[in-house]
C-alpha positions as CSV (number, residue, x, y, z in Angstrom):
1,M,50.1,71.5,52.1
2,G,49.6,68.9,49.5
3,T,51.7,70.5,47.3
4,V,54.3,70.4,49.7
5,K,53.7,66.5,50.3
6,S,53.9,66.1,46.5
7,E,57.3,67.9,46.3
8,Q,58.7,65.8,48.8
9,K,57.3,62.7,47.3
10,K,59.1,63.8,44.0
11,E,62.3,64.5,45.8
12,Q,62.3,61.0,47.7
13,K,61.6,59.3,44.2
14,K,64.4,61.2,42.7
15,E,67.0,60.1,45.4
16,G,65.7,56.8,45.1
17,K,66.2,56.7,41.5
18,E,70.1,58.3,41.9
19,E,70.9,55.9,44.7
20,H,69.4,53.1,42.5
21,M,71.8,54.5,39.6
22,K,74.8,54.7,42.1
23,I,74.4,50.9,43.1
24,K,74.1,50.1,39.4
25,E,77.4,52.2,38.8
26,T,79.4,50.7,41.9
27,P,81.1,47.9,39.9
28,E,82.3,50.0,36.9
29,Q,83.4,52.9,39.5
30,T,85.2,50.4,41.4
31,A,87.1,48.9,38.1
32,K,88.0,52.6,37.1
33,Q,89.0,53.6,40.7
34,L,91.5,50.4,40.9
35,V,93.1,51.5,37.6
36,M,93.3,54.9,38.6
37,E,94.7,53.7,42.0
38,Q,97.4,51.5,40.0
39,E,98.2,54.1,37.7
40,V,98.7,56.5,40.8
41,N,100.8,54.0,42.3
42,M,103.0,53.5,39.5
43,Q,103.6,56.8,39.2
44,A,104.4,57.1,42.9
45,E,106.6,54.3,42.7
46,I,108.5,55.8,39.4
47,K,108.9,59.4,41.2
48,R,110.3,57.4,44.4
49,K,113.0,55.3,42.2
50,T,113.8,58.4,40.2
51,A,114.5,60.5,43.8
52,K,116.4,57.5,45.1
53,E,118.5,57.1,42.0
54,E,119.1,61.0,42.0
55,Y,120.0,60.6,45.9
56,T,122.4,57.8,45.1
57,N,123.9,59.8,42.3
58,M,124.6,62.7,44.8
59,Q,126.0,60.4,47.1
60,K,128.5,59.1,44.6
61,E,129.0,62.7,43.5
62,E,129.9,63.6,47.0
63,I,132.1,60.5,47.8
64,Q,134.0,61.2,44.4
65,Q,134.4,64.8,45.5
66,G,135.9,63.5,48.9
67,F,138.1,61.1,46.8
68,K,139.1,64.3,44.6
69,M,139.8,66.2,47.9
70,L,141.9,63.5,49.3
71,E,144.2,63.3,45.9
72,Y,144.3,66.9,45.9
73,F,145.9,66.8,49.5
74,D,148.1,63.9,48.2
75,E,149.2,66.0,45.5
76,L,150.4,68.6,47.8
77,A,152.0,66.2,49.9
78,K,154.2,65.0,47.1
79,E,155.1,68.6,46.1
80,G,155.7,69.6,49.7
81,K,153.3,72.4,49.7
82,F,151.7,72.4,53.0
83,E,152.7,75.8,54.4
84,N,151.2,79.1,53.6
85,Y,149.5,77.6,50.5
86,I,147.8,80.4,48.6
87,E,144.5,79.4,46.7
88,K,143.2,82.4,44.4
89,S,139.2,82.1,44.2
90,K,137.6,84.2,41.8
91,K,134.7,86.3,43.5
92,K,133.5,88.8,40.5
93,P,135.0,88.2,36.7
94,G,138.4,89.9,37.0
95,E,138.7,90.1,40.7
96,A,140.7,87.6,42.8
97,K,140.9,87.1,46.4
98,E,143.9,85.2,48.0
99,E,142.9,83.3,51.0
100,E,145.7,81.7,53.0
101,L,145.2,78.1,53.7
102,D,147.6,75.9,55.8
103,I,147.5,72.7,54.3
104,A,149.1,70.1,57.1
105,P,150.8,67.1,55.9
106,M,148.0,65.0,57.8
107,L,145.5,66.2,55.4
108,S,147.3,63.8,52.8
109,H,145.5,60.8,54.4
110,P,141.7,60.8,55.8
111,I,143.1,59.6,59.4
112,G,145.0,62.7,59.4
113,M,142.2,64.9,58.7
114,A,141.2,64.3,62.4
115,G,143.9,66.5,63.7
116,W,144.0,69.1,61.0
117,P,141.4,71.6,62.9
118,D,144.0,72.0,65.5
119,H,146.4,73.4,62.7
120,D,143.8,75.5,60.8
121,S,145.6,78.9,60.3
122,T,142.6,80.2,59.1
123,K,140.5,79.6,62.1
124,L,137.4,78.4,60.6
125,Y,136.4,78.6,64.5
126,P,137.7,79.9,67.3
127,Q,139.6,78.1,69.7
128,E,136.8,77.8,72.6
129,A,134.8,75.7,69.8
130,H,136.8,72.8,70.7
131,Y,135.7,72.5,74.4
132,L,132.6,72.5,76.8
133,D,133.8,74.9,79.6
134,Q,131.9,73.5,82.5
135,T,133.4,74.4,85.7
136,Y,134.4,71.9,88.6
137,N,134.9,73.4,91.9
138,K,135.9,71.4,94.8
139,D,133.5,73.5,97.3
140,G,130.7,72.4,95.6
141,S,129.7,75.4,93.8
142,P,127.1,75.3,91.0
143,V,128.1,74.3,87.8
144,K,128.6,76.8,85.3
145,L,129.2,77.1,81.4
146,L,131.8,79.7,80.5
147,N,131.5,79.3,76.6
148,P,127.8,79.2,75.9
149,D,128.0,80.8,72.3
150,H,130.6,78.8,70.9
151,N,131.7,75.5,72.1
152,V,132.3,71.9,71.0
153,L,128.8,71.1,70.7
154,T,127.7,74.4,68.7
155,T,130.5,73.4,66.4
156,L,129.7,69.7,65.8
157,K,125.9,70.9,65.0
158,E,126.8,73.4,62.5
159,T,129.6,71.1,60.6
160,Y,127.0,68.2,60.6
161,Q,124.1,70.5,59.0
162,I,126.6,71.9,56.4
163,L,127.7,68.4,55.4
164,M,123.7,67.4,55.5
165,F,122.4,70.4,53.4
166,Y,125.2,72.6,51.7
167,K,124.6,73.2,48.2
168,G,127.5,74.6,46.8
169,V,129.2,73.3,43.3
170,G,132.5,71.9,42.0
171,D,135.8,72.7,43.5
172,E,134.4,75.1,46.1
173,K,131.8,72.7,47.4
174,S,134.5,69.8,47.8
175,M,136.7,72.3,49.6
176,K,133.9,73.4,52.0
177,K,132.9,69.9,52.7
178,A,136.5,68.7,53.1
179,H,137.0,71.2,55.8
180,M,133.8,70.6,57.4
181,L,134.3,66.6,57.3
182,A,137.8,67.3,59.3
183,Y,136.0,69.4,61.7
184,L,133.1,66.8,62.3
185,I,135.6,64.1,63.1
186,H,138.0,66.2,65.1
187,M,134.9,67.5,67.1
188,V,133.4,64.1,67.9
189,G,137.0,63.0,69.0
190,D,137.2,66.4,71.5
191,M,133.7,65.5,73.1
192,H,135.1,62.3,74.0
193,Q,138.3,63.8,75.7
194,P,137.0,64.5,79.2
195,L,139.2,67.5,79.6
196,H,137.4,69.0,77.0
197,M,134.2,69.0,78.9
198,I,135.3,70.4,82.3
199,T,137.7,73.1,83.6
200,R,138.9,73.0,87.1
201,C,138.3,76.4,88.8
202,K,138.2,78.4,92.1
203,S,135.1,78.9,93.7
204,N,133.9,82.0,91.9
205,G,134.7,80.4,88.4
206,D,136.8,83.1,87.2
207,I,140.2,81.5,87.6
208,C,140.5,78.2,85.8
209,D,142.8,75.9,84.5
210,N,141.8,75.7,81.0
211,G,140.8,72.0,81.1
212,G,144.0,71.1,82.8
213,S,146.2,72.9,80.3
214,E,147.5,74.7,83.4
215,F,147.5,71.7,85.7
216,F,151.3,70.8,84.9
217,I,153.1,67.8,85.3
218,S,156.4,66.4,84.7
219,G,157.2,66.2,80.8
220,L,156.0,62.5,79.6
221,T,157.9,61.8,76.2
222,T,158.0,59.4,73.2
223,T,160.0,59.9,70.3
224,F,157.5,62.5,68.6
225,R,155.4,63.3,71.5
226,K,155.5,65.2,74.7
227,A,152.9,66.0,77.3
228,D,153.5,68.4,80.3
229,C,150.1,69.3,81.5
230,L,147.4,67.3,82.4
231,H,145.1,68.0,79.3
232,E,148.0,67.1,77.0
233,L,148.1,63.7,78.6
234,W,144.7,63.2,77.9
235,D,144.6,64.5,74.3
236,Q,147.3,61.9,73.7
237,A,145.7,59.0,75.4
238,M,148.3,58.8,78.0
239,L,151.1,58.7,75.0
240,K,149.8,55.1,74.1
241,F,149.3,55.2,70.5
242,P,151.7,55.3,67.6
243,N,153.7,58.6,66.9
244,S,155.5,57.9,63.2
245,R,156.1,61.5,61.8
246,S,155.5,59.7,58.3
247,V,152.1,60.1,57.0
248,K,152.0,56.8,55.5
249,E,153.2,55.2,58.4
250,F,151.3,57.4,60.8
251,A,148.1,56.0,59.1
252,K,149.1,52.4,59.0
253,E,150.0,52.4,62.5
254,Y,146.6,53.7,63.7
255,T,144.7,51.5,61.3
256,N,146.2,48.6,62.9
257,A,145.7,50.3,66.4
258,A,142.3,50.5,65.6
259,K,142.0,47.0,64.4
260,D,143.2,46.1,68.0
261,L,140.8,48.0,69.8
262,I,137.9,46.7,68.0
263,K,139.2,43.0,68.8
264,K,139.2,44.3,72.5
265,L,136.4,46.7,73.2
266,D,133.9,45.4,70.3
267,K,130.5,46.0,72.2
268,T,127.1,46.1,71.1
269,M,125.8,49.5,71.7
270,S,121.8,50.4,71.2
271,E,120.8,53.2,68.9
272,Q,120.2,55.2,71.8
273,Q,124.1,55.1,73.0
274,L,125.1,55.8,69.7
275,A,122.6,58.9,69.0
276,I,124.7,61.9,69.3
277,D,121.5,64.0,69.4
278,N,121.4,63.1,73.1
279,L,123.9,65.8,73.9
280,I,122.8,66.4,77.6
281,L,123.2,62.9,78.6
282,H,126.6,62.9,77.0
283,T,127.9,65.9,78.5
284,K,126.9,64.7,81.9
285,E,128.8,61.6,81.4
286,M,131.9,63.4,80.1
287,F,131.8,65.6,82.7
288,E,132.0,63.3,85.5
289,A,134.9,61.5,83.9
290,G,136.7,64.7,83.9
291,K,136.0,65.2,87.4
292,H,137.3,61.5,87.8
293,A,140.4,62.5,85.7
294,Y,141.2,65.2,88.4
295,D,140.3,63.7,91.4
296,E,142.6,60.6,90.7
297,I,145.6,62.6,90.3
298,E,144.9,64.7,93.2
299,K,144.8,61.6,95.6
300,D,148.7,61.2,94.9
301,L,150.4,62.8,97.6
302,N,153.0,64.5,95.6
303,F,150.4,66.0,93.6
304,A,148.1,67.1,96.4
305,T,151.4,68.7,98.1
306,F,152.3,70.4,94.9
307,L,148.7,71.8,94.2
308,E,148.7,73.2,97.8
309,E,151.8,75.0,96.7
310,N,150.9,76.1,93.5
311,P,147.1,76.6,93.2
312,I,144.9,76.8,90.5
313,G,145.8,80.1,88.2
314,T,149.3,79.7,88.9
315,K,151.5,80.2,85.8
316,R,154.4,77.9,84.7
317,M,156.8,80.4,85.0
318,K,155.7,81.3,88.5
319,L,155.6,77.4,89.8
320,N,157.9,77.3,93.0
321,R,159.2,73.7,91.6
322,T,159.1,71.2,89.1
323,P,156.0,69.6,89.0
324,P,155.6,65.9,90.0
325,K,155.3,62.8,87.4
326,P,151.9,60.9,87.4
327,P,151.9,57.7,89.2
328,N,152.0,54.8,86.8
329,S,148.7,53.8,88.2
330,Y,147.0,56.8,87.0
331,I,148.8,56.3,83.7
332,E,147.6,52.5,83.5
333,N,143.9,53.1,84.4
334,G,144.1,56.1,81.8
335,H,144.9,53.6,79.1
336,G,141.8,51.6,79.8
337,N,139.4,54.7,79.9
338,C,140.9,56.2,77.0
339,D,140.4,52.9,75.0
340,F,136.5,53.0,75.8
341,F,136.1,56.7,75.1
342,I,137.8,55.9,71.8
343,M,135.7,52.9,71.1
344,V,132.5,55.0,71.8
345,A,133.9,58.1,69.6
346,G,134.0,55.9,66.8
347,R,130.7,54.2,67.0
348,R,129.2,57.6,67.5
349,L,131.2,58.8,64.3
350,G,130.4,56.0,62.2
351,H,126.7,56.4,63.3
352,L,126.6,60.1,62.2
353,L,128.7,59.6,58.9
354,K,126.2,56.8,57.8
355,N,123.5,59.1,58.7
356,I,125.0,61.7,56.5
357,Y,126.1,59.8,53.4
358,F,124.3,56.6,53.2
359,A,120.5,57.2,54.1
360,N,118.6,54.8,52.0
361,H,116.5,57.4,50.2
362,P,115.6,61.2,50.7
363,G,112.2,60.3,52.8
364,E,114.5,58.5,55.3
365,K,114.3,60.3,58.8
366,R,117.7,62.0,59.5
367,I,118.6,63.2,62.9
368,I,119.5,66.7,63.3
369,P,121.9,66.8,66.8
C-alpha cells in the first residue's frame, strides 16, 4: 500500500514539474505560434491571390474567346457564308468529320445571338426544349406538364452549367460556349414569354393549341414581320419593336429600344426576384400571365364566336372562316405587359451572366438553378 502511495506522489511531482515547465515555456511557444500563424496566413494569402489571378486570367481568356467568336461571325457575315457552312473538325489523326452548321446572319452581332437557336439546323436541343407545356383547361381540370424530360427549364440549367464548368480548349471550346451562350440568352427570353409556359387544351389534355400556335388570328404585319397566331403575336411583343433586315441597323435599333425601356421601367429588384434558381415561383407567375393572355382575347365577342365554331384542335386549313383581328385594347395592354416581361428577363439574364463571368473569386458562392 505504501509503495502505491509513494508511486502516486512521484507521479504528482512529475506532473507538477511538467506543468511548471509548460508555464515557463508558454511565452516562447506563444511567440513561435504567432510566427507560424503569420507564415500560414501569408501562404494562404499568396494562394488566394494566385487563385484569384488565375481565375481572372481564365475570365479574360473566356471573354477573349467570346470576342474571337464574334469576330468569326463577323467574317462570315462579310463573306456571306451563313447557310450550309461546313466545318471540318478532326476527330482522329487523318480522319475528318463534316458537321453542317447553319450560321445565321444574326450571329454576327451579340444582340442577334438571342434569336439563333430558332434557326439552328444542327438542332442541339429539340423544339420542345423551348417550352414548358403546362395545360390550361377552361373546365378547371388539373394542370399537367406535357414535356417533363425536355423543356425550357432543363435546357436553361444545362446551358448554364456548361458555361460555368465546361473545360474544352481552343476553337472547340469557343464554339461550344458561343452556342451555349446563344441558347442561354434565348431560353431566358422564352421563359418570360407567357405562351411558352402554357398550352390551352381540351379537358383530357390530349388536344392542345401548342401555346397559342394554333390559336389563329388575322395576320398582323409590319415591314418585315407578321403574326397570324396568338403565339407569334406574343413572341414578337405585339410587333412593337424594330424590324430592320440589316444586322447593323437591327442591333442599333434594339440597343436604342432597350435604353428607352430601361428609362421607362428601371425598377429596383431584390436578389430573390432576380434569382432564377427560384424557378417554381417563376413558372407559376408566367403560367398565370399565359392564362390572362388567353382569357383577355376570348372576352372579345368576335373571338368568342370564332372559337365556338373552331374549337381547340382545328387546323388552319379546316377553319370555317377568316379569324378575327385582335382588338386594339388587347394590343395596347399587351405592349405594357411585354415591356415588363422583357425588363424582368433582362435583369435576370444580367444576374446569370454576372454569376458566370464576373464572380469575385473561385471561392465565391455561385448559384446553380
